[in-house]
C-alpha positions in Angstrom: 3.5 3.3 29.4 1.4 6.5 28.6 0.5 6.9 25.0 2.5 10.2 24.7 5.6 8.3 25.9 5.4 5.8 23.0 7.8 7.5 20.6 10.2 8.4 23.4 10.2 4.9 24.7 11.3 3.5 21.2 13.3 6.3 19.9 16.7 5.1 21.1 16.3 1.4 20.7 18.3 -0.3 18.0 16.1 -3.2 17.1 18.8 -4.8 15.0 20.9 -5.1 18.2 17.9 -5.9 20.5 15.2 -7.7 18.4 13.8 -9.1 21.7 12.5 -5.6 22.5 10.3 -5.5 19.4 6.8 -6.8 19.8 4.3 -7.5 17.1 1.5 -4.9 17.1 -2.0 -5.4 16.1 -2.4 -5.9 12.4 1.2 -6.9 11.9 0.7 -10.6 12.4 -1.2 -13.2 10.4 -4.5 -14.8 11.5 -2.6 -17.2 13.7 -0.5 -14.4 15.2 2.7 -15.8 13.8 4.3 -15.0 10.4 7.6 -16.7 11.1 8.8 -19.9 12.7 11.2 -20.0 15.6 14.0 -20.4 12.9 12.8 -17.3 11.1 11.2 -19.1 8.1 8.0 -17.7 6.7 5.0 -19.9 7.8 2.4 -20.9 5.3 -0.6 -18.6 5.0 -3.5 -19.5 7.4 -6.2 -21.3 5.5 -8.9 -19.1 7.1 -7.1 -15.8 6.2 -9.4 -15.2 3.2 -12.4 -15.3 5.6 -11.0 -12.7 8.0 -12.7 -9.4 8.6 -9.6 -7.7 7.0 -10.0 -9.8 3.8 -13.7 -9.2 3.6 -13.2 -5.5 4.0 -10.5 -5.5 1.3 -12.8 -7.2 -1.1 -15.6 -4.6 -0.5 -13.0 -1.8 -1.0 -11.7 -3.4 -4.2 -15.2 -3.7 -5.6 -16.0 0.0 -5.1 -12.5 1.0 -6.2 -13.0 -0.9 -9.5 -16.4 0.7 -10.0 -15.0 4.2 -9.4 -12.2 3.7 -11.9 -14.7 3.2 -14.7 -17.4 5.7 -13.6 -17.6 8.7 -16.0 -19.1 11.0 -13.4 -16.4 10.2 -10.8 -13.6 10.5 -13.3 -14.9 13.9 -14.4 -15.1 15.1 -10.8 -11.6 13.8 -10.1 -10.2 15.6 -13.1 -11.8 18.9 -11.9 -10.5 18.3 -8.4 -7.0 17.7 -9.7 -7.1 20.8 -11.9 -8.1 22.9 -8.9 -5.3 21.4 -6.8 -2.6 21.7 -9.5 -3.6 24.5 -11.9 0.0 24.5 -13.3 -0.5 21.0 -14.7 -3.9 21.7 -16.3 
């Protein structure tokens, strides 16, 4: 399948009627690759999930996000930016 054909390939598929045609894409599965058992029950979280690259990246992002939310310079710049983008709300 060519990348440009992706949307056309899936456009007319009713996944409720044909769930077997759905495949789990990258990033949609847990660390083991399976979120659900064969019976459709949610599997327990993988014990190594907190050590995954995704979890480590999320912790780094959260650290800097928390810093930005309390940084006076950042908050002032954000307020100026919002005022320029939405002058009617200033």
